[in-house]
Kinemage of the C-alpha trace (Angstrom):
@kinemage 1
@onewidth
@group {chain A} dominant
@subgroup {mainchain}
@vectorlist {calphas} color= white
{ca glu a 1} P 6.741 -50.437 -53.270
{ca ile a 2} L 8.156 -47.141 -51.282
{ca asn a 3} L 5.288 -47.273 -48.814
{ca his a 4} L 6.845 -49.965 -46.831
{ca pro a 5} L 10.969 -48.254 -46.197
{ca thr a 6} L 9.118 -45.496 -45.627
{ca his a 7} L 7.288 -46.443 -42.853
{ca ser a 8} L 10.079 -48.501 -41.395
{ca phe a 9} L 11.977 -45.163 -41.769
{ca ala a 10} L 9.952 -43.307 -39.603
{ca arg a 11} L 9.750 -45.770 -36.680
{ca leu a 12} L 13.618 -46.389 -36.876
{ca lys a 13} L 13.423 -42.513 -36.583
{ca gln a 14} L 11.394 -42.924 -33.705
{ca asp a 15} L 13.429 -45.634 -31.937
{ca gln a 16} L 16.285 -43.485 -32.773
{ca ala a 17} L 15.162 -40.790 -30.981
{ca lys a 18} L 14.392 -42.609 -28.138
{ca phe a 19} L 18.277 -44.821 -28.341
{ca lys a 20} L 19.228 -41.046 -27.960
{ca ala a 21} L 17.642 -40.022 -24.712
{ca cys a 22} L 18.511 -42.945 -23.501
{ca ile a 23} L 22.225 -42.870 -23.809
{ca glu a 24} L 21.940 -39.328 -23.132
{ca asn a 25} L 19.960 -39.669 -19.978
{ca val a 26} L 23.459 -42.090 -19.036
{ca ala a 27} L 26.095 -39.566 -20.017
{ca glu a 28} L 24.409 -37.339 -17.324
{ca met a 29} L 25.425 -39.807 -14.179
{ca glu a 30} L 28.440 -39.325 -12.660
{ca pro a 31} L 31.025 -42.475 -11.520
{ca glu a 32} L 31.727 -41.168 -8.240
{ca asn a 33} L 27.826 -40.782 -7.717
{ca gln a 34} L 27.716 -44.859 -8.066
{ca gly a 35} L 25.358 -46.191 -6.232
{ca ala a 36} L 23.651 -42.528 -4.915
{ca lys a 37} L 22.138 -42.338 -8.115
{ca ala a 38} L 18.169 -41.719 -7.721
{ca thr a 39} L 15.967 -42.599 -10.684
{ca leu a 40} L 12.526 -43.531 -11.671
{ca val a 41} L 13.097 -47.154 -13.244
{ca pro a 42} L 9.176 -47.630 -15.231
{ca leu a 43} L 7.147 -50.686 -14.759
{ca thr a 44} L 4.795 -50.150 -17.348
{ca asn a 45} L 4.374 -47.022 -19.950
{ca cys a 46} L 2.269 -45.127 -16.723
{ca ser a 47} L 4.137 -46.582 -13.890
{ca tyr a 48} L 7.785 -45.966 -12.098
{ca val a 49} L 9.363 -47.301 -8.802
{ca his a 50} L 12.379 -45.467 -6.997
{ca gly a 51} L 15.342 -47.170 -8.071
{ca lys a 52} L 19.361 -46.209 -7.283
{ca ile a 53} L 21.977 -47.002 -10.284
{ca ser a 54} L 24.617 -49.430 -9.658
{ca asp a 55} L 26.737 -49.204 -12.129
{ca pro a 56} L 26.525 -46.008 -15.012
{ca glu a 57} L 29.165 -47.887 -16.801
{ca his a 58} L 26.328 -50.764 -18.046
{ca ile a 59} L 23.523 -50.261 -19.356
{ca leu a 60} L 20.072 -52.235 -20.385
{ca val a 61} L 19.284 -51.887 -24.034
{ca asp a 62} L 15.274 -53.102 -24.833
{ca met a 63} L 16.100 -54.966 -27.822
{ca gly a 64} L 11.987 -53.883 -28.279
{ca thr a 65} L 11.400 -58.047 -28.066
{ca gly a 66} L 10.386 -58.600 -24.939
{ca tyr a 67} L 15.115 -58.767 -24.555
{ca phe a 68} L 17.611 -56.631 -22.918
{ca ile a 69} L 20.594 -56.761 -23.471
{ca ser a 70} L 23.697 -55.661 -20.998
{ca lys a 71} L 25.919 -53.604 -22.862
{ca gly a 72} L 28.680 -50.957 -22.170
{ca tyr a 73} L 28.308 -47.409 -22.289
{ca arg a 74} L 30.721 -47.220 -25.073
{ca leu a 75} L 29.205 -50.163 -26.936
{ca ala a 76} L 26.153 -48.779 -27.330
{ca his a 77} L 27.033 -44.450 -28.817
{ca arg a 78} L 28.571 -46.707 -31.158
{ca leu a 79} L 25.548 -48.472 -31.708
{ca arg a 80} L 23.481 -44.877 -31.440
{ca asn a 81} L 26.661 -44.086 -34.414
{ca thr a 82} L 25.667 -46.912 -36.082
{ca ile a 83} L 21.959 -46.409 -36.638
{ca lys a 84} L 22.227 -43.255 -36.827
{ca gln a 85} L 24.285 -44.287 -40.093
{ca arg a 86} L 21.975 -46.642 -41.595
{ca ser a 87} L 18.958 -44.097 -41.044
{ca ile a 88} L 21.119 -41.830 -43.238
{ca ser a 89} L 21.171 -44.895 -45.826
{ca leu a 90} L 17.468 -45.636 -45.815
{ca glu a 91} L 16.293 -42.175 -46.284
{ca asp a 92} L 18.657 -41.914 -49.610
{ca met a 93} L 16.899 -44.547 -50.441
{ca ile a 94} L 13.667 -43.785 -49.953
{ca gln a 95} L 14.503 -40.659 -51.482
{ca asn a 96} L 15.807 -41.983 -54.698
{ca lys a 97} L 12.445 -44.103 -54.481
{ca arg a 98} L 10.836 -41.724 -54.794
{ca asp a 99} L 12.400 -40.126 -57.437
{ca asn a 100} L 11.832 -43.179 -59.446
{ca thr a 101} L 8.267 -42.908 -59.207
{ca ser a 102} L 7.830 -39.902 -60.249
{ca ala a 103} L 10.261 -40.229 -63.099
{ca ala a 104} L 7.721 -43.269 -63.866
{ca val a 105} L 4.722 -41.499 -63.101
{ca asn a 106} L 5.939 -38.652 -65.631
{ca val a 107} L 6.599 -40.865 -68.666
{ca ile a 108} L 3.149 -42.563 -67.847
{ca gln a 109} L 1.474 -39.734 -68.245
């Protein structure tokens, strides 16, 4: 019962770290550099092509299912905060389940 939430939490933390890095990268783009900001665009995990940012106010978010959605930077930032809050809630739930499991084991012994 505790393995699934723990695994999900670990995966959520990994995704949260990736998303945070993406938000920080987008934050570094300045509006006056629109169209001139060079970047590398990933084609696969190990191959990239050169590209330019045409609109730093809107970003594509990978939903993890092969779909991308266009979001404004501010909305993406709010999404990051929501993910952070939910991960804290999930972490509390996992700790509570661990405590309950430990208490049950102590009673059985």
